[in-house]
ROBA-114236 format. One record per residue: residue number from 1; residue in one letter; x negated, y, z negated of N, C-alpha, C in turn. Coordinates in Angstrom, 3 decimals, decimal comma. Each point is the difference from the previous one (the first is absolute). Example, Ala and Ser with C-alpha at 12.3 -4.5 7.8 and 13.67 -1.06 7.14 Angstrom:
BEGIN
{resi = 1	resn = A	n_xx = -13,190	n_yy = -5,690	n_zz = -7,800	ca_xx = 0,890	ca_yy = 1,190	ca_zz = 0,000	c_xx = -0,900	c_yy = 1,200	c_zz = 0,000};
{resi = 2	resn = S	n_xx = 0,350	n_yy = 1,050	n_zz = 0,720	ca_xx = -0,820	ca_yy = 1,190	ca_zz = -0,060	c_xx = 0,770	c_yy = 1,090	c_zz = -0,730};
END
This chain:
BEGIN
{resi = 1	resn = M	n_xx = -0,840	n_yy = -1,181	n_zz = 0,000	ca_xx = 0,840	ca_yy = 1,181	ca_zz = 0,000	c_xx = -0,882	c_yy = 1,239	c_zz = 0,000};
{resi = 2	resn = V	n_xx = 0,593	n_yy = 1,057	n_zz = 0,501	ca_xx = -0,687	ca_yy = 1,283	ca_zz = 0,073	c_xx = 0,691	c_yy = 0,959	c_zz = -0,958};
{resi = 3	resn = R	n_xx = -0,794	n_yy = 0,680	n_zz = -0,789	ca_xx = 0,563	ca_yy = 0,975	ca_zz = -0,942	c_xx = 0,402	c_yy = 1,252	c_zz = 0,758};
{resi = 4	resn = T	n_xx = 1,233	n_yy = 0,473	n_zz = -0,273	ca_xx = 0,529	ca_yy = 1,188	ca_zz = 0,654	c_xx = 0,715	c_yy = 0,853	c_zz = -1,032};
{resi = 5	resn = Q	n_xx = -0,207	n_yy = 1,288	n_zz = 0,085	ca_xx = 0,694	ca_yy = 0,921	ca_zz = -0,901	c_xx = 1,151	c_yy = 0,655	c_zz = 0,753};
{resi = 6	resn = I	n_xx = 1,118	n_yy = 0,196	n_zz = -0,711	ca_xx = 1,143	ca_yy = 0,697	ca_zz = 0,580	c_xx = 0,489	c_yy = 1,036	c_zz = -0,997};
{resi = 7	resn = Y	n_xx = 0,693	n_yy = 0,989	n_zz = 0,506	ca_xx = 0,610	ca_yy = 1,006	ca_zz = -0,849	c_xx = 1,500	c_yy = -0,243	c_zz = -0,041};
{resi = 8	resn = L	n_xx = 0,556	n_yy = -0,009	n_zz = -1,192	ca_xx = 1,433	ca_yy = -0,169	ca_zz = -0,202	c_xx = 0,559	c_yy = 1,230	c_zz = -0,693};
{resi = 9	resn = T	n_xx = 1,260	n_yy = 0,271	n_zz = 0,276	ca_xx = 0,667	ca_yy = 1,061	ca_zz = -0,757	c_xx = 0,274	c_yy = -0,547	c_zz = -1,403};
{resi = 10	resn = E	n_xx = 0,328	n_yy = 0,884	n_zz = -0,920	ca_xx = 0,338	ca_yy = -0,443	ca_zz = -1,359	c_xx = 1,205	c_yy = -0,944	c_zz = 0,023};
{resi = 11	resn = K	n_xx = 0,973	n_yy = 0,331	n_zz = 0,840	ca_xx = 1,202	ca_yy = -0,819	ca_zz = 0,110	c_xx = -0,344	c_yy = -1,397	c_zz = 0,537};
{resi = 12	resn = E	n_xx = -0,842	n_yy = -0,071	n_zz = 1,035	ca_xx = -0,417	ca_yy = -1,290	ca_zz = 0,559	c_xx = -0,768	c_yy = -0,815	c_zz = -1,031};
{resi = 13	resn = R	n_xx = -0,887	n_yy = 0,663	n_zz = -0,710	ca_xx = -0,830	ca_yy = -0,676	ca_zz = -1,013	c_xx = 0,876	c_yy = -0,572	c_zz = -1,115};
{resi = 14	resn = A	n_xx = 0,976	n_yy = 0,787	n_zz = -0,454	ca_xx = 0,891	ca_yy = -0,463	ca_zz = -1,062	c_xx = 0,858	c_yy = -1,170	c_zz = 0,471};
{resi = 15	resn = A	n_xx = 0,509	n_yy = 0,083	n_zz = 1,225	ca_xx = 0,821	ca_yy = -1,084	ca_zz = 0,537	c_xx = -0,825	c_yy = -1,264	c_zz = 0,172};
{resi = 16	resn = L	n_xx = -1,220	n_yy = 0,132	n_zz = 0,470	ca_xx = -0,881	ca_yy = -1,150	ca_zz = 0,180	c_xx = -0,342	c_yy = -0,642	c_zz = -1,339};
{resi = 17	resn = L	n_xx = -0,298	n_yy = 0,808	n_zz = -0,991	ca_xx = -0,302	ca_yy = -0,509	ca_zz = -1,337	c_xx = 1,207	c_yy = -0,735	c_zz = -0,588};
{resi = 18	resn = N	n_xx = 1,182	n_yy = 0,574	n_zz = 0,182	ca_xx = 1,223	ca_yy = -0,622	ca_zz = -0,488	c_xx = 0,247	c_yy = -1,341	c_zz = 0,699};
{resi = 19	resn = L	n_xx = -0,191	n_yy = -0,025	n_zz = 1,309	ca_xx = 0,184	ca_yy = -1,228	ca_zz = 0,761	c_xx = -1,016	c_yy = -1,074	c_zz = -0,420};
{resi = 20	resn = A	n_xx = -1,217	n_yy = 0,420	n_zz = -0,276	ca_xx = -1,026	ca_yy = -0,937	ca_zz = -0,451	c_xx = 0,385	c_yy = -0,612	c_zz = -1,348};
{resi = 21	resn = R	n_xx = 0,532	n_yy = 0,803	n_zz = -0,871	ca_xx = 0,440	ca_yy = -0,506	ca_zz = -1,306	c_xx = 1,162	c_yy = -0,990	c_zz = 0,160};
{resi = 22	resn = Q	n_xx = 0,940	n_yy = 0,341	n_zz = 0,875	ca_xx = 1,170	ca_yy = -0,854	ca_zz = 0,205	c_xx = -0,359	c_yy = -1,346	c_zz = 0,623};
{resi = 23	resn = T	n_xx = -0,934	n_yy = 0,012	n_zz = 0,937	ca_xx = -0,336	ca_yy = -1,217	ca_zz = 0,732	c_xx = -1,152	c_yy = -0,778	c_zz = -0,615};
{resi = 24	resn = G	n_xx = -0,756	n_yy = 0,660	n_zz = -0,858	ca_xx = -1,178	ca_yy = -0,654	ca_zz = -0,577	c_xx = -1,165	c_yy = -0,075	c_zz = 0,970};
{resi = 25	resn = K	n_xx = 0,093	n_yy = 0,739	n_zz = 1,089	ca_xx = -1,077	ca_yy = 0,020	ca_zz = 0,995	c_xx = -0,860	c_yy = 1,235	c_zz = -0,189};
{resi = 26	resn = K	n_xx = -1,227	n_yy = -0,076	n_zz = 0,482	ca_xx = -0,890	ca_yy = 1,157	ca_zz = -0,049	c_xx = 0,443	c_yy = 1,011	c_zz = 1,053};
{resi = 27	resn = Q	n_xx = -0,274	n_yy = 1,270	n_zz = -0,288	ca_xx = 0,351	ca_yy = 1,054	ca_zz = 0,943	c_xx = -0,683	c_yy = -0,213	c_zz = 1,346};
{resi = 28	resn = S	n_xx = -1,238	n_yy = -0,423	n_zz = -0,033	ca_xx = -0,727	ca_yy = -0,227	ca_zz = 1,250	c_xx = 0,662	c_yy = -1,102	c_zz = 0,829};
{resi = 29	resn = E	n_xx = 0,514	n_yy = -1,018	n_zz = -0,666	ca_xx = 0,686	ca_yy = -1,084	ca_zz = 0,701	c_xx = 1,277	c_yy = 0,514	c_zz = 0,663};
{resi = 30	resn = L	n_xx = 0,736	n_yy = 0,844	n_zz = -0,709	ca_xx = 1,218	ca_yy = 0,577	ca_zz = 0,562	c_xx = -0,310	c_yy = 0,894	c_zz = 1,198};
{resi = 31	resn = I	n_xx = -1,069	n_yy = 0,762	n_zz = -0,095	ca_xx = -0,398	ca_yy = 0,879	ca_zz = 1,099	c_xx = -0,387	c_yy = -0,838	c_zz = 1,220};
{resi = 32	resn = R	n_xx = -0,804	n_yy = -1,061	n_zz = -0,205	ca_xx = -0,388	ca_yy = -0,860	ca_zz = 1,120	c_xx = 1,223	c_yy = -0,656	c_zz = 0,633};
{resi = 33	resn = Q	n_xx = 0,946	n_yy = -0,433	n_zz = -0,825	ca_xx = 1,220	ca_yy = -0,619	ca_zz = 0,515	c_xx = 0,794	c_yy = 0,996	c_zz = 0,843};
{resi = 34	resn = A	n_xx = 0,111	n_yy = 1,221	n_zz = -0,479	ca_xx = 0,732	ca_yy = 1,035	ca_zz = 0,737	c_xx = -0,692	c_yy = 0,299	c_zz = 1,334};
{resi = 35	resn = I	n_xx = -1,315	n_yy = 0,047	n_zz = -0,001	ca_xx = -0,753	ca_yy = 0,257	ca_zz = 1,235	c_xx = 0,185	c_yy = -1,158	c_zz = 0,972};
{resi = 36	resn = D	n_xx = -0,080	n_yy = -1,229	n_zz = -0,497	ca_xx = 0,208	ca_yy = -1,170	ca_zz = 0,859	c_xx = 1,389	c_yy = 0,022	c_zz = 0,628};
{resi = 37	resn = D	n_xx = 1,017	n_yy = 0,324	n_zz = -0,796	ca_xx = 1,368	ca_yy = 0,072	ca_zz = 0,516	c_xx = 0,126	c_yy = 1,084	c_zz = 1,067};
{resi = 38	resn = F	n_xx = -0,606	n_yy = 1,139	n_zz = -0,241	ca_xx = 0,057	ca_yy = 1,111	ca_zz = 0,944	c_xx = -0,698	c_yy = -0,358	c_zz = 1,305};
{resi = 39	resn = I	n_xx = -1,171	n_yy = -0,571	n_zz = -0,088	ca_xx = -0,741	ca_yy = -0,408	ca_zz = 1,198	c_xx = 0,770	c_yy = -1,066	c_zz = 0,756};
{resi = 40	resn = G	n_xx = 0,628	n_yy = -0,923	n_zz = -0,728	ca_xx = 0,761	ca_yy = -1,063	ca_zz = 0,629	c_xx = 1,135	c_yy = 0,500	c_zz = 0,864};
{resi = 41	resn = K	n_xx = 0,550	n_yy = 1,147	n_zz = -0,342	ca_xx = 1,091	ca_yy = 0,568	ca_zz = 0,787	c_xx = -0,467	c_yy = 0,422	c_zz = 1,388};
{resi = 42	resn = F	n_xx = -1,280	n_yy = 0,262	n_zz = 0,151	ca_xx = -0,516	ca_yy = 0,508	ca_zz = 1,259	c_xx = -0,821	c_yy = -1,028	c_zz = 0,773};
{resi = 43	resn = Q	n_xx = -0,156	n_yy = -1,178	n_zz = -0,550	ca_xx = -0,728	ca_yy = -1,069	ca_zz = 0,681	c_xx = 0,947	c_yy = -0,705	c_zz = 0,960};
{resi = 44	resn = P	n_xx = -0,491	n_yy = -0,357	n_zz = 1,181	ca_xx = 0,860	ca_yy = -0,783	ca_zz = 0,894	c_xx = 0,287	c_yy = -1,353	c_zz = -0,630};
{resi = 45	resn = R	n_xx = 1,270	n_yy = -0,396	n_zz = 0,013	ca_xx = 0,385	ca_yy = -1,269	ca_zz = -0,607	c_xx = 0,022	c_yy = -1,095	c_zz = 1,043};
{resi = 46	resn = D	n_xx = -0,285	n_yy = -1,187	n_zz = -0,449	ca_xx = 0,100	ca_yy = -1,162	ca_zz = 0,849	c_xx = 1,480	c_yy = -0,238	c_zz = 0,283};
{resi = 47	resn = R	n_xx = 0,399	n_yy = 0,115	n_zz = 1,253	ca_xx = 1,419	ca_yy = -0,097	ca_zz = 0,362	c_xx = 0,588	c_yy = -1,344	c_zz = -0,415};
{resi = 48	resn = R	n_xx = -0,720	n_yy = -1,064	n_zz = 0,225	ca_xx = 0,520	ca_yy = -1,323	ca_zz = -0,345	c_xx = 0,213	c_yy = -0,125	c_zz = -1,512};
{resi = 49	resn = A	n_xx = -0,953	n_yy = 0,492	n_zz = -0,790	ca_xx = 0,132	ca_yy = -0,071	ca_zz = -1,453	c_xx = 1,201	c_yy = 0,812	c_zz = -0,476};
{resi = 50	resn = A	n_xx = 0,209	n_yy = 1,155	n_zz = 0,621	ca_xx = 1,150	ca_yy = 0,835	ca_zz = -0,371	c_xx = 1,313	c_yy = -0,699	c_zz = 0,333};
{resi = 51	resn = L	n_xx = 0,051	n_yy = -0,645	n_zz = 1,164	ca_xx = 1,210	ca_yy = -0,717	ca_zz = 0,383	c_xx = 0,260	c_yy = -1,190	c_zz = -0,917};
{resi = 52	resn = E	n_xx = -1,057	n_yy = -0,719	n_zz = -0,341	ca_xx = 0,167	ca_yy = -1,148	ca_zz = -0,896	c_xx = 0,454	c_yy = 0,446	c_zz = -1,388};
{resi = 53	resn = Q	n_xx = -0,508	n_yy = 1,132	n_zz = -0,445	ca_xx = 0,392	ca_yy = 0,524	ca_zz = -1,309	c_xx = 1,465	c_yy = 0,426	c_zz = -0,002};
{resi = 54	resn = A	n_xx = 0,482	n_yy = 0,504	n_zz = 1,136	ca_xx = 1,376	ca_yy = 0,478	ca_zz = 0,090	c_xx = 0,993	c_yy = -1,118	c_zz = 0,310};
{resi = 55	resn = W	n_xx = -0,488	n_yy = -1,156	n_zz = 0,358	ca_xx = 0,886	ca_yy = -1,103	ca_zz = 0,401	c_xx = 1,000	c_yy = -0,332	c_zz = -1,100};
{resi = 56	resn = G	n_xx = 1,266	n_yy = 0,026	n_zz = 0,357	ca_xx = 1,044	ca_yy = -0,417	ca_zz = -0,917	c_xx = 0,432	c_yy = 1,030	c_zz = -1,030};
{resi = 57	resn = I	n_xx = -0,419	n_yy = 1,248	n_zz = 0,140	ca_xx = 0,349	ca_yy = 0,979	ca_zz = -1,041	c_xx = 1,489	c_yy = 0,318	c_zz = -0,029};
{resi = 58	resn = W	n_xx = 0,715	n_yy = -0,273	n_zz = 1,097	ca_xx = 1,441	ca_yy = 0,255	ca_zz = 0,020	c_xx = 0,791	c_yy = -1,263	c_zz = -0,255};
{resi = 59	resn = K	n_xx = -0,654	n_yy = -1,106	n_zz = -0,194	ca_xx = 0,672	ca_yy = -1,278	ca_zz = -0,191	c_xx = 0,847	c_yy = 0,045	c_zz = -1,278};
{resi = 60	resn = D	n_xx = 1,173	n_yy = -0,572	n_zz = 0,091	ca_xx = 0,901	ca_yy = -0,137	ca_zz = -1,145	c_xx = 0,436	c_yy = 1,330	c_zz = -0,606};
{resi = 61	resn = R	n_xx = -0,033	n_yy = 1,078	n_zz = 0,783	ca_xx = 0,494	ca_yy = 1,288	ca_zz = -0,494	c_xx = 1,487	c_yy = 0,082	c_zz = 0,273};
{resi = 62	resn = D	n_xx = 0,759	n_yy = 0,477	n_zz = -0,964	ca_xx = 1,435	ca_yy = 0,142	ca_zz = 0,203	c_xx = 0,441	c_yy = 1,459	c_zz = 0,090};
{resi = 63	resn = D	n_xx = -0,967	n_yy = 0,913	n_zz = 0,005	ca_xx = 0,332	ca_yy = 1,414	ca_zz = 0,065	c_xx = -0,173	c_yy = 0,579	c_zz = 1,402};
{resi = 64	resn = L	n_xx = -0,268	n_yy = -0,860	n_zz = 0,990	ca_xx = -0,206	ca_yy = 0,460	ca_zz = 1,368	c_xx = 1,243	c_yy = -0,279	c_zz = 0,841};
{resi = 65	resn = P	n_xx = 0,216	n_yy = 0,810	n_zz = 1,041	ca_xx = 1,155	ca_yy = -0,250	ca_zz = 0,857	c_xx = -0,189	c_yy = -1,282	c_zz = 0,813};
{resi = 66	resn = D	n_xx = 1,074	n_yy = -0,482	n_zz = 0,559	ca_xx = -0,039	ca_yy = -1,171	ca_zz = 0,873	c_xx = -0,497	c_yy = 0,471	c_zz = 1,369};
{resi = 67	resn = F	n_xx = -1,284	n_yy = -0,206	n_zz = 0,265	ca_xx = -0,605	ca_yy = 0,525	ca_zz = 1,226	c_xx = 0,561	c_yy = -0,660	c_zz = 1,258};
{resi = 68	resn = E	n_xx = 0,361	n_yy = -1,264	n_zz = -0,093	ca_xx = 0,586	ca_yy = -0,667	ca_zz = 1,160	c_xx = 1,343	c_yy = 0,620	c_zz = 0,356};
{resi = 69	resn = A	n_xx = 0,820	n_yy = 0,311	n_zz = -1,003	ca_xx = 1,291	ca_yy = 0,652	ca_zz = 0,249	c_xx = -0,198	c_yy = 1,403	c_zz = 0,564};
{resi = 70	resn = L	n_xx = -0,984	n_yy = 0,717	n_zz = -0,522	ca_xx = -0,297	ca_yy = 1,335	ca_zz = 0,531	c_xx = -0,416	c_yy = -0,087	c_zz = 1,458};
{resi = 71	resn = R	n_xx = -0,841	n_yy = -0,968	n_zz = 0,318	ca_xx = -0,466	ca_yy = -0,156	ca_zz = 1,377	c_xx = 1,165	c_yy = -0,329	c_zz = 0,935};
{resi = 72	resn = R	n_xx = 0,884	n_yy = -0,902	n_zz = -0,432	ca_xx = 1,176	ca_yy = -0,331	ca_zz = 0,812	c_xx = 0,859	c_yy = 1,242	c_zz = 0,242};
{resi = 73	resn = E	n_xx = 0,130	n_yy = 0,825	n_zz = -1,034	ca_xx = 0,786	ca_yy = 1,235	ca_zz = 0,120	c_xx = -0,646	c_yy = 0,944	c_zz = 1,018};
{resi = 74	resn = F	n_xx = -1,308	n_yy = 0,158	n_zz = -0,066	ca_xx = -0,702	ca_yy = 0,884	ca_zz = 0,939	c_xx = 0,072	c_yy = -0,545	c_zz = 1,427};
{resi = 75	resn = D	n_xx = -0,073	n_yy = -1,317	n_zz = 0,142	ca_xx = 0,024	ca_yy = -0,606	ca_zz = 1,328	c_xx = 1,350	c_yy = 0,170	c_zz = 0,690};
{resi = 76	resn = R	n_xx = 1,027	n_yy = 0,301	n_zz = -0,759	ca_xx = 1,322	ca_yy = 0,209	ca_zz = 0,590	c_xx = 0,049	c_yy = 1,251	c_zz = 0,851};
{resi = 77	resn = F	n_xx = -0,843	n_yy = 0,969	n_zz = -0,297	ca_xx = 0,016	ca_yy = 1,279	ca_zz = 0,700	c_xx = -1,141	c_yy = 0,047	c_zz = 1,007};
{resi = 78	resn = P	n_xx = 0,330	n_yy = 0,197	n_zz = 1,289	ca_xx = -1,075	ca_yy = 0,073	ca_zz = 1,004	c_xx = -0,805	c_yy = 1,287	c_zz = -0,193};
{resi = 79	resn = Y	n_xx = -1,274	n_yy = -0,100	n_zz = 0,290	ca_xx = -0,882	ca_yy = 1,161	ca_zz = -0,104	c_xx = 0,248	c_yy = 0,902	c_zz = 1,193};
{resi = 80	resn = S	n_xx = 0,185	n_yy = 1,263	n_zz = -0,242	ca_xx = 0,160	ca_yy = 0,946	ca_zz = 1,094	c_xx = -0,921	c_yy = 1,180	c_zz = -0,232};
{resi = 81	resn = R	n_xx = -0,703	n_yy = 0,374	n_zz = 1,053	ca_xx = -0,891	ca_yy = 1,152	ca_zz = -0,083	c_xx = 0,751	c_yy = 1,245	c_zz = 0,439};
{resi = 82	resn = S	n_xx = -0,214	n_yy = 1,037	n_zz = -0,723	ca_xx = 0,603	ca_yy = 1,262	ca_zz = 0,415	c_xx = -0,937	c_yy = 0,664	c_zz = 1,011};
{resi = 83	resn = D	n_xx = 0,485	n_yy = 0,977	n_zz = 0,687	ca_xx = -0,822	ca_yy = 0,699	ca_zz = 0,995	c_xx = -1,169	c_yy = 0,710	c_zz = -0,667};
{resi = 84	resn = N	n_xx = 0,112	n_yy = 0,310	n_zz = -1,290	ca_xx = -1,063	ca_yy = 0,715	ca_zz = -0,704	c_xx = -1,169	c_yy = -0,907	c_zz = -0,335};
{resi = 85	resn = D	n_xx = 0,185	n_yy = -1,334	n_zz = 0,032	ca_xx = -1,062	ca_yy = -0,924	ca_zz = -0,371	c_xx = -0,997	c_yy = -0,264	c_zz = 1,113};
{resi = 86	resn = S	n_xx = 0,298	n_yy = 0,399	n_zz = 1,206	ca_xx = -0,883	ca_yy = -0,337	ca_zz = 1,121	c_xx = -1,176	c_yy = 0,898	c_zz = 0,121};
END
């Protein structure tokens, strides 16, 4: 590891100290975790891994509409383009 100094506001420092007390983790560990999470948001993700992770997330949900019925309803109406769409 490389030692790095950062400047925090008083509010950030107090919140970090409080979070460290609550979690039992060191402040440096929390900072590294936050940096890793932030960097991860901007790293290109492996598409296959993302798809595998998302597989089945809607399975057995009862709060979603009946998509097959919605599709049948939409298919009843032919698509028509207006003159403004061309």
